[in-house]
ROSE-4610 file (N, C-alpha, C; in Angstrom, 1 decimal, always signed):
// ROSE-4610
residu = [M/M/M/L/L/L/Y/Y/Y/T/T/T/H/H/H/K/K/K/A/A/A/V/V/V/A/A/A/D/D/D/G/G/G/L/L/L/V/V/V/N/N/N/G/G/G/G/G/G/L/L/L/V/V/V/T/T/T/K/K/K/D/D/D/D/D/D/S/S/S/G/G/G/A/A/A/Y/Y/Y/H/H/H/M/M/M/D/D/D/M/M/M/A/A/A/K/K/K/A/A/A/V/V/V/D/D/D/A/A/A/M/M/M/V/V/V/A/A/A/N/N/N/T/T/T/T/T/T/W/W/W/A/A/A/D/D/D/V/V/V/G/G/G/Y/Y/Y/T/T/T/A/A/A/G/G/G/Y/Y/Y/G/G/G/Q/Q/Q/F/F/F/R/R/R/I/I/I/D/D/D/S/S/S/T/T/T/D/D/D/P/P/P/V/V/V/K/K/K/S/S/S/N/N/N/S/S/S/G/G/G/N/N/N/E/E/E/Y/Y/Y/A/A/A/A/A/A/L/L/L/L/L/L/A/A/A/T/T/T/V/V/V/L/L/L/N/N/N/G/G/G/G/G/G/Q/Q/Q/P/P/P/A/A/A/M/M/M/V/V/V/D/D/D/S/S/S/V/V/V/A/A/A/R/R/R/D/D/D/G/G/G/K/K/K/T/T/T/I/I/I/A/A/A/S/S/S/I/I/I/F/F/F/A/A/A/K/K/K/S/S/S/G/G/G/W/W/W/M/M/M/E/E/E/T/T/T/S/S/S/S/S/S/E/E/E/D/D/D/S/S/S/F/F/F/N/N/N/Q/Q/Q/F/F/F/L/L/L/T/T/T/L/L/L/G/G/G/V/V/V/G/G/G/S/S/S/K/K/K/P/P/P/M/M/M/M/M/M/V/V/V/G/G/G/P/P/P/D/D/D/P/P/P/R/R/R/K/K/K/V/V/V/D/D/D/T/T/T/V/V/V/G/G/G]
num = [1/1/1/2/2/2/3/3/3/4/4/4/5/5/5/6/6/6/7/7/7/8/8/8/9/9/9/10/10/10/11/11/11/12/12/12/13/13/13/14/14/14/15/15/15/16/16/16/17/17/17/18/18/18/19/19/19/20/20/20/21/21/21/22/22/22/23/23/23/24/24/24/25/25/25/26/26/26/27/27/27/28/28/28/29/29/29/30/30/30/31/31/31/32/32/32/33/33/33/34/34/34/35/35/35/36/36/36/37/37/37/38/38/38/39/39/39/40/40/40/41/41/41/42/42/42/43/43/43/44/44/44/45/45/45/46/46/46/47/47/47/48/48/48/49/49/49/50/50/50/51/51/51/52/52/52/53/53/53/54/54/54/55/55/55/56/56/56/57/57/57/58/58/58/59/59/59/60/60/60/61/61/61/62/62/62/63/63/63/64/64/64/65/65/65/66/66/66/67/67/67/68/68/68/69/69/69/70/70/70/71/71/71/72/72/72/73/73/73/74/74/74/75/75/75/76/76/76/77/77/77/78/78/78/79/79/79/80/80/80/81/81/81/82/82/82/83/83/83/84/84/84/85/85/85/86/86/86/87/87/87/88/88/88/89/89/89/90/90/90/91/91/91/92/92/92/93/93/93/94/94/94/95/95/95/96/96/96/97/97/97/98/98/98/99/99/99/100/100/100/101/101/101/102/102/102/103/103/103/104/104/104/105/105/105/106/106/106/107/107/107/108/108/108/109/109/109/110/110/110/111/111/111/112/112/112/113/113/113/114/114/114/115/115/115/116/116/116/117/117/117/118/118/118/119/119/119/120/120/120/121/121/121/122/122/122/123/123/123/124/124/124/125/125/125/126/126/126/127/127/127/128/128/128/129/129/129/130/130/130/131/131/131/132/132/132/133/133/133/134/134/134/135/135/135/136/136/136/137/137/137/138/138/138/139/139/139/140/140/140/141/141/141]
x = [-10.3/-11.0/-11.8/-13.1/-13.8/-14.2/-14.0/-14.0/-15.2/-16.0/-17.1/-17.4/-18.4/-18.7/-20.3/-20.5/-21.5/-22.7/-23.0/-24.3/-24.3/-23.3/-23.5/-23.8/-23.1/-23.2/-24.4/-25.1/-26.4/-27.7/-27.2/-28.1/-28.3/-27.0/-26.7/-27.3/-27.5/-28.0/-29.4/-30.1/-31.5/-31.7/-31.0/-31.2/-30.6/-30.1/-30.1/-28.6/-27.9/-26.4/-25.4/-25.7/-25.1/-25.9/-25.2/-26.1/-25.3/-25.7/-25.1/-25.4/-24.2/-24.3/-24.7/-24.6/-25.2/-23.9/-22.9/-21.6/-21.3/-22.2/-22.2/-21.1/-20.6/-20.0/-20.7/-20.3/-21.1/-20.5/-21.4/-21.1/-21.4/-20.6/-21.3/-21.6/-22.5/-22.7/-22.1/-21.1/-20.4/-20.8/-21.7/-22.6/-23.7/-24.4/-25.3/-24.6/-23.4/-22.8/-22.2/-21.8/-21.2/-22.4/-23.3/-24.5/-25.4/-25.1/-25.7/-24.7/-23.4/-22.4/-22.5/-22.8/-22.9/-24.1/-25.1/-26.5/-26.5/-25.3/-25.6/-26.5/-26.4/-27.6/-27.0/-27.8/-27.3/-27.4/-26.6/-26.4/-27.9/-28.8/-30.1/-30.7/-30.8/-31.4/-30.8/-29.6/-28.9/-29.1/-29.8/-30.3/-29.7/-28.7/-27.9/-28.6/-29.5/-30.5/-29.7/-28.5/-27.9/-26.8/-26.3/-25.1/-25.8/-24.6/-24.9/-24.5/-24.8/-24.5/-24.5/-23.9/-23.7/-23.1/-23.7/-23.0/-21.8/-20.6/-19.4/-18.5/-17.5/-16.6/-15.2/-14.7/-13.4/-12.1/-11.1/-10.4/-8.8/-7.7/-6.5/-6.3/-5.4/-5.0/-4.9/-5.4/-5.0/-3.8/-3.4/-2.1/-1.0/-1.0/+0.0/+0.0/-0.9/-1.2/-1.8/-1.5/-1.4/-3.0/-3.6/-5.0/-5.9/-5.7/-6.4/-6.5/-5.0/-5.1/-5.7/-5.9/-6.7/-8.1/-8.6/-9.9/-10.3/-9.5/-9.7/-9.9/-9.1/-9.3/-10.5/-10.9/-12.1/-13.2/-13.2/-14.4/-14.3/-13.4/-13.2/-13.7/-13.5/-13.9/-15.6/-16.1/-17.6/-18.2/-17.7/-18.0/-18.1/-17.3/-17.1/-17.9/-19.0/-19.9/-19.1/-17.9/-17.7/-16.6/-16.3/-15.0/-13.8/-12.5/-11.4/-11.6/-11.1/-11.0/-9.9/-10.3/-9.2/-9.1/-8.3/-8.0/-9.1/-10.1/-11.2/-12.3/-12.5/-13.3/-13.1/-11.6/-11.1/-11.3/-11.1/-11.1/-12.7/-13.6/-15.0/-15.6/-14.9/-15.4/-14.5/-13.5/-12.5/-13.1/-13.8/-14.9/-15.6/-16.4/-17.2/-16.1/-15.0/-14.0/-13.8/-13.3/-13.0/-13.9/-15.0/-16.3/-16.4/-16.3/-16.5/-15.6/-14.2/-12.9/-13.1/-13.9/-14.0/-14.9/-15.7/-16.8/-16.0/-15.0/-14.1/-13.3/-13.1/-12.5/-11.2/-10.3/-8.8/-8.7/-7.7/-7.3/-6.1/-5.7/-4.5/-3.6/-2.4/-1.3/-0.8/-1.4/-1.0/-2.2/-2.3/-3.6/-3.3/-2.2/-2.2/-2.9/-2.6/-2.9/-4.6/-5.0/-6.7/-7.1/-6.8/-7.5/-7.4/-6.2/-6.3/-7.4/-7.4/-8.5/-9.9/-10.1/-11.6/-11.7/-10.6/-10.7/-11.0/-10.4/-10.2/-11.2/-11.4/-12.6/-13.9/-14.3/-15.6/-16.3/-17.7/-18.5/-18.7/-18.7/-19.3/-17.9/-17.1/-16.0/-15.8/-15.5/-15.6/-16.4/-17.5/-18.6/-18.0/-17.3/-17.0/-15.6/-14.6/-13.5/-12.8/-12.1/-11.4/-9.8/-9.2/-8.0/-7.2/-6.2/-5.6/-6.0/-5.8/-6.3/-5.0/-5.5/-4.6/-3.9/-4.3/-3.7/-2.7/-2.5/-1.7/-0.6/-0.6/+0.3/+1.8/+2.7/+3.9/+4.3/+4.6/+5.0/+6.8/+7.3/+8.7/+8.9/+9.6/+9.7/+9.5]
y = [+10.1/+8.9/+9.1/+8.8/+9.1/+7.6/+7.8/+6.7/+7.0/+5.9/+5.8/+4.6/+4.8/+3.1/+2.8/+1.8/+1.1/+1.8/+1.9/+2.6/+3.9/+4.6/+6.2/+5.9/+5.3/+5.2/+4.6/+3.7/+3.2/+4.4/+5.2/+6.5/+7.3/+7.7/+8.6/+8.5/+7.2/+6.3/+6.8/+6.7/+6.8/+8.5/+9.2/+10.5/+11.2/+10.3/+10.8/+11.5/+11.5/+12.0/+11.0/+9.5/+8.6/+7.5/+6.9/+5.7/+4.7/+3.6/+1.9/+1.4/+1.0/+0.3/-1.0/-1.5/-3.2/-4.2/-3.5/-4.1/-3.9/-3.1/-2.8/-1.6/-0.7/+0.3/+1.5/+2.5/+3.5/+4.6/+5.6/+7.0/+8.0/+8.9/+10.3/+11.4/+11.9/+13.0/+14.3/+14.6/+16.0/+17.0/+17.3/+18.6/+18.9/+17.8/+17.5/+17.6/+17.0/+17.1/+18.4/+19.1/+20.6/+21.4/+21.3/+21.8/+21.9/+20.6/+20.3/+20.9/+20.9/+21.3/+23.1/+23.5/+24.9/+25.5/+24.6/+24.8/+24.5/+24.1/+23.5/+22.4/+21.6/+20.7/+19.6/+18.9/+18.0/+16.5/+15.7/+14.2/+13.7/+13.9/+13.5/+13.9/+15.1/+15.6/+15.3/+14.6/+13.9/+12.4/+11.8/+10.4/+9.7/+10.1/+9.3/+9.8/+9.0/+9.5/+9.6/+8.6/+8.6/+9.3/+10.3/+11.2/+12.4/+13.1/+14.3/+15.3/+16.5/+17.8/+17.8/+18.8/+19.0/+18.2/+18.0/+17.1/+17.7/+16.8/+17.1/+16.1/+16.4/+15.2/+15.9/+14.9/+15.2/+15.3/+16.0/+16.1/+16.3/+16.2/+16.9/+18.0/+18.9/+20.3/+20.6/+21.2/+21.4/+22.2/+22.9/+23.6/+22.6/+21.5/+20.6/+19.2/+18.9/+17.4/+17.6/+16.4/+16.6/+16.1/+15.0/+14.7/+15.8/+16.7/+18.1/+19.0/+18.9/+19.7/+19.6/+18.1/+17.5/+17.9/+17.6/+17.8/+19.2/+20.3/+21.7/+21.8/+21.3/+21.5/+21.0/+19.6/+18.9/+20.1/+20.6/+21.7/+22.6/+23.2/+24.3/+23.9/+22.9/+22.5/+22.2/+21.6/+21.6/+22.6/+23.6/+25.0/+25.9/+25.3/+26.0/+25.4/+24.5/+24.0/+22.8/+22.3/+21.2/+21.3/+22.5/+23.0/+23.0/+23.0/+23.2/+24.5/+24.6/+26.0/+26.6/+27.9/+29.0/+30.3/+31.2/+32.1/+32.8/+33.2/+34.1/+33.2/+31.7/+31.1/+30.8/+30.6/+30.6/+31.7/+32.7/+33.9/+34.3/+34.0/+34.0/+32.9/+31.8/+30.5/+30.3/+31.0/+30.7/+30.6/+31.5/+31.7/+30.6/+30.1/+28.8/+27.5/+27.8/+26.5/+26.4/+27.5/+27.5/+27.3/+27.6/+27.1/+25.7/+25.2/+23.7/+23.0/+23.5/+23.0/+23.0/+24.3/+24.6/+23.9/+23.1/+22.0/+21.2/+20.5/+19.7/+20.0/+21.4/+21.7/+21.2/+21.0/+20.7/+19.6/+19.9/+18.7/+18.3/+16.8/+16.3/+16.8/+16.7/+16.9/+15.9/+14.6/+13.2/+12.6/+12.0/+11.2/+10.1/+9.4/+8.3/+8.6/+9.4/+9.9/+10.0/+10.6/+11.1/+9.6/+8.8/+7.6/+6.8/+6.6/+5.8/+6.0/+7.6/+8.0/+7.4/+7.6/+7.2/+5.5/+4.9/+3.4/+3.1/+3.9/+3.6/+4.2/+5.5/+6.1/+6.1/+5.5/+4.8/+6.1/+5.8/+6.4/+7.6/+7.7/+8.9/+10.1/+9.8/+10.9/+11.4/+10.3/+10.6/+9.9/+10.2/+9.5/+9.5/+10.5/+10.4/+11.2/+10.5/+11.3/+11.1/+12.1/+12.0/+11.6/+10.8/+10.2/+9.8/+9.5/+8.8/+7.6/+7.6/+6.0/+5.0/+3.9/+3.2/+2.5/+2.6/+1.8/+2.5/+4.1/+4.8/+5.5/+4.6/+5.2/+4.5/+5.0/+4.4/+3.7/+2.5/+1.9/+1.5/+1.4/+0.9/-0.4/-1.2/-2.7/-3.6]
z = [+22.8/+23.1/+24.1/+24.3/+25.5/+26.3/+27.2/+28.4/+29.4/+29.6/+30.7/+31.2/+32.0/+32.6/+31.8/+31.7/+31.0/+31.6/+32.6/+33.2/+32.8/+32.5/+32.2/+30.4/+30.0/+28.4/+28.1/+28.8/+28.6/+28.8/+30.0/+30.5/+29.3/+28.4/+27.7/+26.2/+25.9/+24.8/+24.9/+26.4/+26.7/+26.4/+26.8/+26.6/+25.2/+24.4/+22.8/+22.7/+23.4/+23.3/+22.7/+23.0/+22.4/+21.7/+20.6/+20.0/+20.1/+19.8/+20.1/+18.6/+18.1/+16.9/+17.2/+16.0/+16.0/+16.4/+16.3/+17.0/+18.5/+19.1/+20.4/+20.7/+19.6/+20.1/+20.0/+21.1/+21.3/+21.1/+20.1/+19.5/+20.3/+20.6/+21.2/+20.2/+20.2/+19.2/+20.0/+19.5/+20.4/+20.2/+18.9/+18.9/+20.1/+20.3/+21.2/+22.9/+22.8/+24.3/+24.6/+23.5/+23.7/+24.2/+23.4/+23.8/+25.1/+25.7/+26.9/+27.8/+27.7/+28.5/+28.8/+27.4/+27.6/+28.3/+28.2/+28.6/+29.9/+30.8/+32.1/+32.3/+31.4/+31.6/+32.7/+33.4/+34.4/+33.9/+34.7/+34.2/+33.9/+35.0/+34.7/+33.5/+33.1/+31.9/+30.9/+30.8/+29.4/+29.6/+30.6/+30.6/+31.8/+32.2/+33.2/+34.7/+35.1/+36.6/+37.9/+37.9/+39.0/+39.0/+37.9/+38.2/+38.8/+39.6/+40.1/+39.5/+39.6/+39.0/+37.6/+37.3/+35.6/+34.6/+33.6/+32.9/+32.2/+32.3/+31.7/+31.2/+30.7/+30.1/+30.5/+31.7/+32.3/+31.4/+31.8/+31.0/+31.6/+31.4/+31.8/+31.5/+32.0/+31.7/+30.3/+29.6/+28.0/+28.0/+28.9/+28.8/+29.0/+29.9/+30.2/+29.8/+28.9/+28.5/+26.9/+26.3/+25.0/+24.8/+25.9/+25.6/+25.9/+26.9/+27.1/+26.3/+25.5/+24.3/+23.2/+22.9/+21.8/+22.2/+23.2/+23.6/+23.3/+23.7/+23.6/+21.8/+21.1/+19.7/+19.3/+19.8/+19.4/+19.8/+21.1/+21.5/+20.5/+20.3/+18.9/+17.7/+17.3/+16.0/+16.0/+17.1/+17.1/+17.3/+18.0/+18.5/+16.6/+16.0/+14.9/+13.6/+14.1/+12.9/+12.5/+13.2/+12.7/+11.5/+11.3/+10.8/+11.4/+10.8/+11.6/+12.5/+13.4/+14.2/+13.5/+13.5/+13.1/+14.0/+14.1/+14.9/+15.2/+14.5/+14.5/+15.3/+15.0/+15.9/+17.4/+17.5/+18.7/+19.6/+19.0/+19.5/+20.0/+19.3/+19.5/+20.6/+20.5/+21.2/+22.6/+22.6/+23.9/+25.1/+25.5/+26.6/+26.8/+26.0/+26.0/+26.4/+25.5/+25.6/+27.1/+27.8/+29.0/+30.2/+29.8/+30.7/+30.7/+29.7/+29.6/+30.3/+30.5/+31.0/+32.8/+32.8/+34.4/+35.0/+34.4/+34.8/+35.7/+35.2/+35.5/+37.0/+37.1/+38.5/+38.2/+39.2/+39.3/+38.1/+37.3/+36.3/+36.2/+36.1/+36.3/+34.9/+35.0/+34.2/+33.4/+33.8/+33.3/+33.0/+31.6/+31.5/+32.2/+32.6/+33.4/+34.7/+35.5/+36.8/+36.6/+35.6/+35.5/+35.1/+34.4/+33.9/+35.2/+35.8/+37.3/+38.3/+38.5/+39.3/+38.8/+37.3/+36.4/+37.2/+37.1/+37.3/+38.8/+39.8/+41.3/+41.8/+41.3/+42.4/+41.8/+40.4/+40.0/+39.4/+39.0/+38.4/+39.2/+40.4/+41.1/+40.8/+40.8/+40.6/+39.4/+38.4/+36.9/+36.0/+35.8/+35.1/+33.7/+33.0/+31.9/+31.6/+30.9/+30.7/+29.3/+29.0/+27.7/+27.8/+27.0/+27.4/+25.8/+25.8/+24.5/+24.3/+23.0/+22.4/+22.7/+23.3/+23.9/+22.8/+21.6/+20.6/+19.6/+20.4/+19.7/+20.7/+22.2/+22.9/+22.9/+22.9/+22.6/+24.2/+24.2/+25.4/+25.3/+26.4/+26.6/+27.1/+26.1/+26.7/+25.9]
């Protein structure tokens, strides 16, 4: 699941990476998003003019976090033309996937820590991030 701030989502609608349906839900075109990240496109170039630096979708560490690992699998599938990633395609696209993760810099190992930073530090710190679907997270109590 992708999380962002309304101003970012609306900017990405203007830039063509995101559409908004009649119910008000936003939908990211992941193929366009991956192309933009691979091309080192800036936030302004994708429609969010208040953004600083390269367009990216922040994630937790894919080696230490399920959310990050799922995002890596999504990237691998997108880079494989929408088909499930296979050993050969991952070997071919591994450096590209690593370069996308590198845009985020330091990655948390916990989705909870990363999401708390997203909420408390605001749009300047993490304009967009990937995290678990809250409807599928087990809770205690």
